Each structure stands twice: as C-alpha cells, then as structure tokens.
C-alpha positions in Angstrom: -12.7 -54.5 59.6 -11.1 -52.9 56.6 -12.1 -53.9 53.1 -10.9 -52.9 49.6 -7.8 -51.3 51.0 -5.8 -51.8 47.8 -7.7 -48.6 46.6 -5.5 -46.6 49.0 -2.3 -47.8 47.2 -3.2 -47.7 43.5 -0.2 -45.6 42.6 2.2 -48.0 44.2 0.6 -50.9 42.3 0.8 -49.0 39.1 4.5 -48.3 39.7 5.2 -52.0 40.5 3.5 -53.0 37.2 5.0 -50.4 34.8 8.0 -48.9 36.6 6.6 -45.3 36.5 3.7 -43.4 38.0 2.2 -41.6 35.0 2.7 -41.9 31.2 1.8 -38.3 30.7 4.8 -36.4 29.2 6.6 -34.0 31.5 5.4 -30.4 30.9 1.9 -31.4 29.8 -1.3 -30.4 31.5 -2.0 -34.1 32.3 1.4 -34.5 33.9 1.0 -31.4 36.1 -2.6 -32.3 37.0 -1.6 -35.8 38.0 1.2 -34.7 40.4 -0.9 -31.8 41.8 -3.6 -34.4 42.7 -0.9 -36.7 44.3 0.5 -33.8 46.3 -3.0 -32.9 47.5 -3.6 -36.4 48.7 -0.2 -36.5 50.5 -1.0 -33.2 52.3 -4.7 -33.7 53.0 -5.3 -37.4 53.1 -7.4 -39.6 50.9 -10.9 -41.0 51.3 -12.3 -44.2 49.8 -15.8 -45.6 50.5 -16.2 -43.3 53.6 -12.8 -44.4 55.1 -10.0 -41.8 55.3 -6.3 -42.2 55.6 -4.0 -39.4 56.6 -1.7 -37.7 54.0 1.4 -39.2 55.6 -0.1 -42.7 55.4 -1.0 -42.1 51.7 2.5 -41.0 50.9 4.0 -43.9 52.8 1.8 -46.5 51.0 2.5 -45.1 47.5 5.9 -43.4 47.4 8.0 -45.2 50.0 9.8 -48.4 49.1 10.8 -50.7 52.0 12.1 -54.3 52.5 9.2 -56.6 53.1 8.7 -60.3 53.4 7.6 -61.7 50.0 6.0 -65.0 49.0 3.5 -64.6 51.8 0.5 -66.7 52.4 -2.6 -64.6 53.3 -3.0 -65.8 56.9 -1.7 -68.5 59.2 -3.9 -69.3 62.2 -4.3 -73.0 62.4 -0.9 -74.3 61.2 1.7 -72.3 63.2 4.8 -73.9 61.7 7.5 -71.7 60.3 8.2 -71.7 56.6 10.7 -70.3 54.1 10.3 -66.9 52.6 12.4 -64.1 51.1 12.6 -60.3 51.4 12.5 -57.8 48.6 12.2 -54.1 48.1 8.5 -53.2 47.6 5.9 -50.7 48.7 4.3 -51.1 52.2 1.1 -53.1 52.5 -1.9 -51.5 54.2 -1.9 -52.6 57.9 -4.5 -51.8 60.4 -1.9 -50.9 63.0 -0.2 -48.4 60.7 -3.6 -46.8 60.0 -4.0 -46.2 63.8 -0.5 -44.9 64.2 -0.6 -42.3 61.4 -4.0 -41.1 62.6 -2.9 -40.7 66.2 0.3 -39.0 65.2 -1.8 -36.4 63.3 -4.4 -36.2 66.1 -1.7 -35.6 68.7 -0.3 -32.7 66.7 -3.3 -31.1 65.1 -6.3 -32.5 67.0 -9.4 -34.1 65.5 -12.5 -32.5 64.2 -15.9 -34.1 64.4 -16.1 -34.5 60.7 -12.7 -36.2 60.5 -13.6 -38.4 63.4 -16.5 -39.9 61.4 -14.1 -40.7 58.5 -11.3 -42.0 60.7 -13.4 -44.6 62.6 -10.8 -45.2 65.3 -11.6 -47.7 68.0 -8.8 -47.4 70.6 -9.9 -45.8 73.8 -9.3 -42.0 74.1 -11.2 -39.1 75.7 -12.6 -36.2 73.7 -10.7 -33.7 75.9 -7.4 -35.1 74.6 -8.3 -34.4 70.9 -7.4 -30.8 71.0 -3.9 -31.1 69.5 -0.7 -29.7 70.7 0.5 -33.0 72.1 3.4 -35.3 71.7 3.3 -39.0 71.1 4.9 -42.0 72.9 4.9 -45.4 71.3 5.8 -48.7 73.0 5.9 -51.6 70.7 7.0 -55.2 69.9 10.0 -55.8 67.6 9.7 -55.9 63.8 6.8 -53.5 63.3 8.5 -51.3 60.7 8.7 -48.1 62.8 12.1 -47.1 61.5 10.6 -47.2 58.0 7.6 -45.2 59.1 9.8 -42.7 61.1 12.1 -42.2 58.1 9.2 -41.6 55.9 7.6 -39.0 58.2 10.8 -37.0 58.1 11.0 -37.3 54.3 7.3 -36.3 54.0 8.0 -33.1 55.9 11.2 -32.5 53.8 9.1 -32.8 50.6 6.0 -30.9 51.5 6.8 -28.5 54.4 9.1 -25.6 53.5 11.6 -24.5 56.2 10.8 -27.5 58.3 13.5 -29.1 60.5 13.1 -32.8 61.4 15.5 -34.0 64.1 16.2 -37.7 64.6 17.8 -38.4 67.9 19.2 -41.6 69.4 21.5 -42.6 72.2 23.8 -44.4 69.8 24.4 -43.3 66.2 24.0 -46.9 64.9 20.3 -46.5 65.2 20.5 -43.4 62.9 22.8 -44.3 60.0 23.9 -45.8 57.7 21.2 -48.5 58.3 19.0 -46.6 60.7 16.2 -44.1 60.4 18.3 -41.3 58.8 19.6 -43.8 56.2 16.0 -44.7 55.3 15.0 -41.1 55.1 17.8 -40.5 52.6 16.7 -43.5 50.5 13.2 -42.1 50.3 14.6 -38.7 49.2 16.6 -40.4 46.4 13.4 -42.3 45.3 11.4 -39.1 45.2 14.1 -37.3 43.2 14.3 -40.1 40.7 10.6 -41.1 40.3 8.3 -38.2 41.3 7.7 -34.6 40.3 9.0 -33.4 43.6 12.7 -33.3 42.9 14.7 -31.0 45.1 18.2 -29.7 44.8 20.3 -29.9 48.0 22.3 -27.3 49.9 23.6 -30.0 52.3 23.8 -33.6 51.5 25.6 -35.5 54.3 25.1 -38.8 55.9 23.8 -37.1 59.1 22.3 -33.9 57.6 20.4 -33.0 54.4 18.9 -29.6 53.4 17.0 -28.8 50.3 17.4 -25.6 48.3 19.9 -23.9 46.1 22.1 -20.8 46.0 21.5 -17.7 43.9 23.7 -14.6 43.6 22.2 -11.2 44.3 23.0 -8.0 42.4 25.5 -7.2 45.0 27.3 -10.5 44.5 26.1 -12.1 47.7 25.1 -15.8 47.6 21.8 -16.5 49.3 19.7 -19.6 49.9 16.5 -20.2 48.0 14.0 -23.0 47.6 12.3 -25.2 50.2 15.2 -25.2 52.7 13.6 -28.1 54.6 16.1 -30.2 56.6 16.5 -33.5 58.3 19.3 -33.9 60.8 20.4 -37.0 62.8 22.0 -36.5 66.1 23.6 -39.0 68.5 22.9 -37.8 72.0 25.0 -40.2 74.0 25.9 -38.7 77.3 24.8 -35.2 76.2 21.1 -34.7 77.2 21.2 -31.3 75.6 22.4 -32.4 72.2 18.9 -31.8 70.5 18.4 -28.4 72.2 18.7 -25.2 70.2 18.2 -26.8 66.8 14.8 -25.3 66.2 13.2 -28.6 65.3 9.5 -28.8 64.5 9.5 -32.6 64.6 11.9 -34.4 67.0 12.0 -38.2 67.0 13.6 -40.2 69.9 14.6 -43.5 68.3 15.1 -46.8 70.2 13.9 -45.3 73.5 14.3 -48.7 75.1 18.1 -48.3 74.8 18.4 -44.8 76.0 19.5 -44.5 79.7 19.1 -40.7 80.0 16.0 -40.4 77.8 14.0 -38.5 80.4 16.7 -35.9 80.9 17.1 -35.5 77.1 13.3 -35.1 76.7 13.1 -32.5 79.4 16.2 -30.6 78.0 14.6 -30.6 74.5 11.1 -29.8 75.5 11.4 -26.0 75.3 12.4 -26.4 71.6 8.8 -27.2 70.7 6.9 -25.7 73.6 6.6 -21.9 74.2 4.3 -21.1 77.1 0.8 -22.2 76.2 1.9 -22.8 72.6 3.2 -26.1 71.2 5.2 -25.2 68.1 6.3 -28.7 67.2 6.0 -32.4 68.2 8.2 -34.9 69.9 7.7 -38.6 69.2 9.2 -41.3 71.3 9.5 -44.9 70.0 10.9 -48.0 71.4 10.8 -51.6 72.6 11.9 -53.0 76.0 14.5 -55.6 76.3 18.1 -55.5 77.6 19.0 -53.9 80.9 16.2 -52.2 82.6 18.5 -49.3 83.5 18.4 -48.3 79.9 14.6 -48.1 79.6 13.3 -47.0 83.0 12.9 -43.4 81.6 11.0 -44.8 78.7 8.7 -46.7 81.0 8.1 -43.6 83.2 7.0 -41.5 80.2 5.0 -44.3 78.7 2.8 -44.8 81.8 2.5 -41.1 82.6 1.5 -39.6 79.3 -0.3 -36.5 80.7 2.7 -35.5 82.8 4.8 -35.2 79.6 2.0 -33.8 77.3 1.7 -37.1 75.5 -1.5 -38.2 73.9 -3.1 -40.6 76.4 -4.9 -43.8 75.6 -7.0 -46.0 77.9 -4.8 -49.0 78.9 -6.7 -51.8 77.3 -3.6 -54.0 77.1 -2.5 -54.6 80.7 -4.6 -56.9 82.9 -6.6 -55.0 85.5 -5.7 -51.6 84.0 -9.1 -50.7 82.7 -9.9 -47.0 83.5 -6.2 -46.0 83.6 -4.2 -44.3 80.9 -0.9 -45.0 79.2 0.7 -44.2 75.8 0.1 -45.8 72.4 1.1 -49.5 72.3 1.6 -52.0 69.5 1.4 -55.6 70.7 3.2 -58.5 69.1 -0.1 -59.9 67.9 -0.8 -56.8 65.7 0.6 -56.8 62.1 2.6 -60.0 62.6 3.7 -61.3 59.2 1.7 -64.4 58.3 -1.3 -63.2 60.3 -2.5 -60.3 58.2 -5.2 -60.7 55.5 -5.0 -59.1 52.1 -6.9 -56.0 53.3 -4.4 -55.5 56.2 -6.6 -56.8 59.1 -4.6 -58.5 61.8 -5.6 -62.0 62.9 -4.5 -61.4 66.4 -5.8 -64.7 67.9 -3.7 -66.8 65.6 -0.6 -64.5 66.0 -0.9 -64.8 69.8 -1.2 -68.6 69.6 2.0 -68.7 67.4 3.9 -66.5 69.9 2.7 -68.6 72.9 4.0 -71.7 71.2 7.3 -70.0 70.5 7.6 -69.3 74.2 6.7 -72.9 75.1 9.6 -74.0 73.0 12.0 -71.7 74.9 10.4 -72.6 78.2 10.9 -76.4 77.6 14.4 -76.2 76.0 16.2 -73.4 77.9 17.7 -73.9 81.3 17.9 -70.2 81.9 14.6 -68.8 83.2 15.6 -65.3 82.0 15.3 -66.4 78.3 11.5 -66.5 78.4 11.4 -63.1 80.0 13.7 -61.7 77.3 11.5 -63.2 74.6 8.4 -61.6 76.2 10.1 -58.2 76.3 10.9 -58.4 72.6 7.5 -59.8 71.5 5.2 -58.5 74.2 1.4 -58.9 74.3 1.1 -55.9 76.7 3.2 -53.0 78.0 3.9 -54.8 81.3 5.7 -57.6 79.3 7.5 -55.0 77.3 8.9 -53.5 80.5 9.6 -56.8 82.3 12.6 -57.1 84.6 15.3 -59.7 83.8 17.3 -58.8 86.9 17.5 -60.3 90.3 14.0 -59.3 91.4 12.5 -62.4 93.1 9.1 -60.8 93.9 5.9 -62.0 92.0 6.0 -59.1 89.5 3.0 -60.2 87.4 0.7 -60.3 90.4 2.0 -57.1 91.7 1.4 -55.4 88.4 -2.2 -56.5 88.4 -2.5 -55.0 91.9 -0.8 -51.8 90.8 -3.4 -51.4 88.0 -6.2 -52.0 90.5 -4.8 -49.4 92.9 -4.5 -46.9 90.0 -8.3 -46.9 89.6 -8.7 -45.7 93.2 -8.6 -42.0 93.2 -7.3 -41.8 96.8 -6.1 -45.4 96.8 -7.2 -46.7 100.2 -5.7 -44.4 102.8 -6.5 -41.0 104.4 -3.8 -38.4 104.4 -3.5 -36.1 107.3 -1.6 -35.0 110.4 -1.2 -36.4 113.9 -1.6 -33.9 116.8 -1.2 -34.0 120.5 -4.4 -33.0 122.3 -3.9 -33.1 126.0 -2.9 -36.6 127.0 -3.8 -38.3 123.7 -3.0 -38.1 120.0 -5.6 -37.4 117.4 -5.4 -38.0 113.7 -6.8 -35.1 111.6 -7.6 -35.9 108.0 -6.3 -33.3 105.6 -6.8 -33.9 101.9 -4.6 -31.0 101.1 -1.7 -33.1 102.2 0.0 -35.0 99.3 1.2 -38.6 99.9 4.2 -39.6 97.8 3.0 -42.4 95.6 5.4 -42.3 92.6 8.6 -44.1 92.3 11.3 -42.9 92.0 10.2 -40.0 94.1 10.1 -36.8 92.1 12.3 -33.8 92.9 9.2 -31.7 93.6 8.5 -29.8 96.8 6.1 -32.5 97.9 7.3 -33.5 101.4 4.9 -36.4 101.9 2.6 -37.0 104.9 1.1 -39.5 107.2 -1.5 -41.8 105.7 -3.9 -43.9 107.8 -5.4 -47.0 106.4 -6.9 -48.3 109.7 -7.1 -46.5 113.0 -5.7 -48.4 116.0 -7.8 -51.1 117.6 -8.3 -50.5 121.4 -9.2 -52.8 124.3 -10.5 -51.0 127.4 -9.5 -47.7 125.8 -5.9 -48.8 125.2 -4.1 -50.1 122.2 -2.6 -53.5 123.2 1.1 -53.9 123.4 2.7 -55.6 120.4 -0.5 -55.4 118.3 1.3 -53.0 116.0 4.9 -52.5 115.0 6.6 -49.8 112.9 9.3 -50.6 110.4 11.5 -47.7 109.4 14.2 -46.9 106.8 15.8 -43.5 107.6 17.3 -40.9 105.3 20.7 -39.5 106.2 21.1 -35.9 105.1 19.3 -32.7 106.3 18.7 -31.4 102.7 15.5 -32.1 100.9 17.1 -31.4 97.6 20.2 -33.6 98.2 18.7 -36.8 96.9 15.4 -38.4 95.9 15.7 -40.8 98.9 12.8 -40.5 101.4 12.3 -41.6 104.9 9.9 -44.6 104.8 7.9 -46.0 107.7 5.0 -48.5 107.8 2.7 -49.4 110.7 2.1 -53.2 110.5 -0.5 -55.1 112.5 1.2 -58.1 114.2 -0.2 -61.7 114.0 -3.2 -61.9 116.3 -6.5 -63.7 116.9 -8.5 -60.5 117.4 -8.5 -59.6 113.7 -6.8 -62.6 112.2 -4.5 -63.1 110.5 -3.1 -59.6 111.0 0.2 -58.9 109.2 -1.1 -56.0 107.2 -0.2 -52.3 106.7 -2.5 -50.0 108.6 -0.5 -46.7 108.3 2.5 -45.2 106.6 4.7 -42.1 106.7 6.7 -41.7 103.4 8.2 -38.3 103.4 11.3 -36.1 102.9 10.9 -33.0 105.1 13.6 -30.5 105.4 15.3 -32.0 108.5 15.6 -35.5 110.1 14.3 -34.0 113.3 11.0 -33.0 111.6 10.7 -36.6 110.2 11.6 -38.2 113.5 9.0 -36.0 115.4 6.2 -37.4 113.1 7.7 -41.0 113.3 7.6 -41.1 117.1 4.1 -39.5 117.2 3.0 -42.3 114.9 4.5 -44.8 117.3 2.7 -43.3 120.2 -0.6 -43.2 118.3 -0.4 -47.0 117.6 1.5 -47.9 120.7 4.1 -49.5 118.4 7.8 -50.1 118.9 10.0 -48.9 116.0 12.3 -51.3 114.3 14.8 -49.6 111.9 18.0 -49.8 110.0 20.7 -48.3 112.3 23.3 -47.7 109.6 22.2 -44.2 108.9 19.9 -41.4 110.1 19.6 -40.0 113.6 16.8 -42.1 115.1 18.7 -43.1 118.3 20.1 -39.6 118.7 16.7 -38.0 118.5 15.2 -40.6 120.9 17.9 -39.8 123.4 17.5 -36.0 123.1 13.7 -36.2 123.6 13.6 -39.1 126.1 11.9 -41.5 123.7 14.2 -44.5 123.7 11.3 -46.6 125.1 9.6 -46.4 121.7 12.6 -48.1 120.0 12.7 -51.9 119.6 15.9 -53.3 121.0 18.4 -55.0 118.7 16.8 -58.1 117.0 18.4 -61.3 118.1 17.4 -63.2 114.9 18.0 -66.4 116.8 15.7 -68.3 114.5 18.4 -68.3 111.7 22.0 -69.3 112.5 23.4 -67.6 109.3 22.2 -64.1 110.3 21.7 -64.1 114.0 23.2 -61.3 116.2 26.4 -62.4 117.8 26.1 -60.5 121.1 22.6 -59.0 121.3 22.3 -56.2 123.9 19.2 -54.6 125.4 21.2 -51.3 125.2 21.3 -51.4 121.4 18.6 -50.5 119.0 17.8 -51.2 115.4 19.5 -53.6 113.0 22.5 -53.4 110.7 22.1 -54.5 107.1 25.1 -53.0 105.3 28.1 -55.4 104.9 29.4 -58.8 105.8 26.8 -61.0 107.7 24.5 -58.0 107.6 24.6 -57.9 103.8 23.4 -61.5 103.8 20.5 -60.3 106.0 19.4 -58.1 103.0 19.2 -61.1 100.8 17.4 -63.2 103.4 15.0 -60.3 104.1 14.2 -60.1 100.4 13.3 -63.8 100.5 11.1 -63.2 103.5 9.3 -60.5 101.6 8.8 -62.7 98.6 7.4 -65.6 100.7 5.1 -63.2 102.6 3.7 -61.7 99.4 2.5 -65.1 98.1 1.2 -66.4 101.4 -2.5 -67.2 101.2 -4.6 -64.9 103.3 -8.2 -66.1 102.9 -10.5 -67.6 100.4 -13.8 -66.0 99.4 -17.1 -67.6 98.7 -16.2 -68.0 95.0 -13.1 -70.0 95.9 -10.7 -67.2 95.0 -7.6 -67.3 97.2 -6.4 -63.9 98.3 -2.7 -63.5 99.1 -0.9 -61.1 101.5 0.1 -59.0 98.6 -3.6 -58.3 97.9 -3.8 -56.5 101.2 -1.1 -54.0 100.4 -2.8 -50.6 100.2 0.2 -48.4 99.2 0.8 -48.2 95.5 4.2 -46.7 96.1 5.4 -49.8 97.8 3.9 -51.9 95.0 5.8 -49.9 92.4 9.0 -50.3 94.3 8.5 -54.1 94.6 7.9 -54.3 90.9 11.1 -52.4 90.0 13.3 -53.7 92.8 16.9 -54.6 92.2 19.5 -55.3 94.9 21.8 -52.6 93.5 21.1 -49.1 92.2 18.1 -46.9 92.8 16.7 -45.9 96.2 14.2 -48.5 97.3 13.3 -46.9 100.6 9.9 -48.5 101.0 11.2 -52.0 100.3 14.0 -51.4 102.8 11.5 -50.4 105.5 9.3 -53.3 104.7 12.2 -55.7 104.9 12.9 -54.6 108.5 9.2 -55.3 109.2 9.6 -58.9 108.0 12.4 -59.4 110.5 10.4 -57.7 113.2 7.4 -59.9 112.7 9.5 -63.0 112.9 11.2 -61.7 116.0 7.8 -61.3 117.7 6.5 -64.7 116.6 9.7 -66.4 117.8 9.4 -64.7 121.1 5.7 -65.7 121.3 4.5 -62.1 121.4 1.2 -62.7 119.6 -1.7 -60.7 120.9 -4.7 -62.7 122.0 -8.2 -61.5 122.6 -9.2 -61.1 126.3 -12.9 -61.3 126.7 -14.5 -58.7 129.1 -17.4 -59.8 131.3 -20.6 -58.5 129.7 -22.3 -55.8 131.8 -25.7 -55.2 130.3 -26.4 -51.9 132.0 -23.1 -50.4 130.9 -23.5 -51.3 127.3 -23.5 -48.3 125.0 -26.2 -48.6 122.3 -24.8 -45.6 120.4 -21.1 -44.8 120.3 
C-alpha cells in the first residue's frame, strides 16, 4: 500500500497554490539549479522513502494538466449511490494503476535491474526472463482510465527530453487523434511546457497532426539548415492502409483505440520492421484499447493481447481471468482499479468497493433492460477481467463463460490431452505411432504458417473380441475445397466421437481428431479414411464442398461413408427423399440453412448437458469433456457469418449424426463373454 504519495507531486501542488514553479528570477543560479534538478527527475525518476517512480510518471504528475473530477470524497465503499460532481483542469493524482503502467512501459523498453526492482516494488506476476528489455507493450483496459492523457504525455515527454525522437500516434479513425484525441492532448502539454517551464522550444512544424521542435539558421553559403532538438510528434490515421505508419522512422509508436481497429494486426505487422532490426529493437510499440462494439473490430486486439510473446510484448501472468493461473497475457487494467470515488488520498484503489458498485450498476441494467445484449455491452466497457472486455454481443448461443474457463484450464496443459502422431497400415491392421514432432493446429483462426496439422488421439479404440464394435464411434467431417494450402486459412476438420453406449457410459465424447490443411484434398482424405478404419467409424460430412465422395469412389471406400441422414426426428429439417445411394448432408441454403441454426442449438444443448457428479457434488457437463482447445476457441468466437469455423462445422455434423443413431436405435450395448479361467491372461 502506498503512503505519503503527495511527496511525488510537490511541484504540482506548489503551482496550484502560487501559479508558478519557482520564484527564482530567470537567469539566476537558483533558477538554473531548480530546472536542472527537475529535468534530472523527469529523465531518471524520483525516489521518496525507498519508493521510486519513473521519470515519465514524475513529469506526468507535476507538469501535465488534465481534466479530472473535482469535489471528490476520499472513498466510497459502503454507500454506492451516485452523487453530483464537477470536472476542472488540474494535475493528475497519484494512482496505483498509473504507477504500474509507467514502470511496465519502462521495463518493456529498457529492462529492469535488480537495484531498480527493489525500489519499484511491483506485485503483478512476471518472470525474470522477460525483464531484459527490447519489448513492446499491449494494454487492455476498462473505460475512463485516462490513457489518452498518459499517452499524450509520453509523446510530449519524449518531445521535451529526447532530441531527434519521433513519436507516432496511430489510430484507425482520426477522431481518436485530434482535435480532442491523443495528439490534441500532446499539443496542450507542449503549450503548457512552453508557457510555464524552462524547457521552451521553438517549432519548425506546428500543425494539428504534426509538430517538430527546432529552428532554422543560415550558413555562410546562404543555406538554411535545421538546428535544435528536432524532436517530433506525428498523428496518422491508418484507416484502410495498414502500411500508413511504415517508413516514418518512429522510435515510439502508439496504437490508439485498438478495440476499434479492424486491421490492427496487419498494421502492427506492417509497422514492426520500423522498430525492429534483426536482434535489435530500436523503438517501442504500445497498443491500448477497450473492447466494446462489433467484435470484428477488436479480434486482432484480442489475438495480440492473449499471445504477447508471439508479438514481442511484455507478458504478465493472467491473474484476472478465472482458471487462467499459470498462463500469460498482456497488461490489463480492470474497472475496479482507479475508479473515481474508490481511491484514497494516497492513490490506493479500494477495489472491493469499486467492484460492488459496478455489480449494482449491472443489476440495474439486468432488471430494467429487455435486451440481454445491454448487460454484455456494459461488461465490455467496464470489465473485471480480459474475458469480459472481449465478450461477444453477437449471435453466439454457446455458454461462452464456461467455455472460457475450460480454455484457461486447457492452456495450462502443455500437450493438452491428446497424443499427436501418424496412422500407418501394418499388414492387415492399422497402428497409431505417436510422433511429438508433429504439430497439431490449436490456434484460431488458423495461422498462415506451413504447419499442416496432424492426427491427434485422445483415446485409442475400444475392442470386443479383438474388434471395434460397429457404431461405437462416428467421424464428423467438414471438408475444405481447394488444393492450395496457401489459398485460405480454412482447414479440413474431423472428430472421432464415441456414440452413446452402456460400455463406457455415457459416451458422446471426442476420442480423436484430424485438423489439417495438407497440400491436396487427396492427402487429407487418405488420412481421414485411415482414421475411419482405425476406429471402425462411418464418416458423416457436409457434402456441399470437397471431394470426399469422389475420393471414396476412386479408392473403393464408399462403405466408410454414412448414407444421407434422414433427420426424421424433426419435420422442419428432415430429408425429403432420402436415398441409400447418397452420402453426407447439405447445410448451405433453403431448408438446409435452417439445419445450420438447428445444429447450433443442438451443440448448445449438448455442451450444457450434465455428464456426471463427483463425490464433492460438482456437476460436470459435456463441455468439460472437450479435449481440443482449438474447438473450444472456435465455440467461444463463433458467429453464424464471417470467419471460417471449420471445427464447429464438423462438430455440428456430429450432433446430427448422434441423433440419427439414437433415433435408429443404434446404441452399442455390452455383450458379456463367458469367463474361461484357464484362458485368462494375467499380463497383457
């Protein structure tokens, strides 16, 4: 807990009282000494009572004026009623959340020495191996945390104290830049510095979107040349141009309002070489944002946030999402941190009271609004954890919150639950050979890398009398259509599902998978049919694309295909003229499009169906038995239109297939063999 934090902002308090920083006349030794000391603190940080703040934080507290709620009570935790207040232009208060942010921005760029670590006294989870510097920073946050003020000040700080620096502020839309956005705030700070500090700088460029310090002098040859600091701040609207920030030689690049940036990932990748040169990182990129709005705008932000190491971001242990302990994400600022009315005079957040207030606000919406999306929208703007920040308001009917807990659990499993490998014919049988050099595709969307995917076995097939019983397993398959591994990120997706049975009840679980995008459909189909033979499983599939039937005809494997589903159990989607000569099911248009919606409902119902209850009374659902994190990720992000949801499409076919078998009374039952004592194998 912080104490005596007003000592960090003595200069600001003096200015508020007297209207100036020092009474020493300009040109005197005392005047120069005062401003030299302030510049030293702004560059190197400031330590009080064994607690150190960074130089940027010191400058922000003492030389940056912002709009802040005035007439505040110290803390509100018991009475959560709203009350009237006003805003005025003042200096920032010391906040514990800002303390963390400024430190982690510096650590990401320059690293952290052991001596500084003792003075910083940071508590958030991070690993020593990440404290080497040369990293970028991604920040997910709730609304109203003042990050546009802080971003604007960081740019101004570099403008004032780093010669020849170039700070770029990028956003998808220029309204987040100026006149009221981050660039506008940076310009206000420059004006304040010029008027009230000893760091006045002349300007070579002074435009709304671009400022450059310095002045012109004429040489003996009559040529005008630039002199002075020549530091710059430039605001750039990227819009539909991912390369807009590239080539500007920026040493600090801010990505503002990342939650409203549809092509953020493309822009980040296009800009990365500006600040990275081989093993050297010559600058820093910082991504800021809040969720909210259409998820198509912030999917890139979510991808970067949850995969910090992949994008050279400073990683933090995910202490915010339920069940995510042991996994890493980016820096997060929850709604309960630095919430006005819940911060004491030393800047410590009273998070319990803040969370109680927000929960009551949600209760009001929940009880008064007829639109269930309103409460999700509120949680996205004022999230307690990253998962709330990246919630989906769309048409996803799956139990996202429970699936997110499962995803976090699966993340902690290094190999998840399956064994990657290859299926090979050995004489008259098929053997599975584990191969941990094979790489399953677990991410979503699938990357454009050369990873072709592989077979993953979660449970080997059960056998009775040396044979896998008919109908004990099914395969559900969603084909891909084009023989070009670089054509699309779509994959072929197949799951082996155990049917309902009384041998290993209740069944209905994934025991194998093949998620892959090899070079040709024939290569995929070869592995698919080998998987079917290994599990003695019929293949149900979408017949609208791919070459499953053609392959089966060419290689005499039609007997492994399930005939067209009759769907007689539902009048609205049943097949009009089912034929034993047809295979697969259509789900593209007309009645078949309704099947897609019905199938999604089947998945949703299946996910929340109780599976069993343990000795502690905890009820496990079907979704708890899903071993494939890739499928879990697709279910979380699912929407009926847009991205390629290949795993969900395959699993949807499986839901129809299981119902078809149950309706046709094709449930496998245990057949007891007579016990022959002398033929019993003691060791197998």
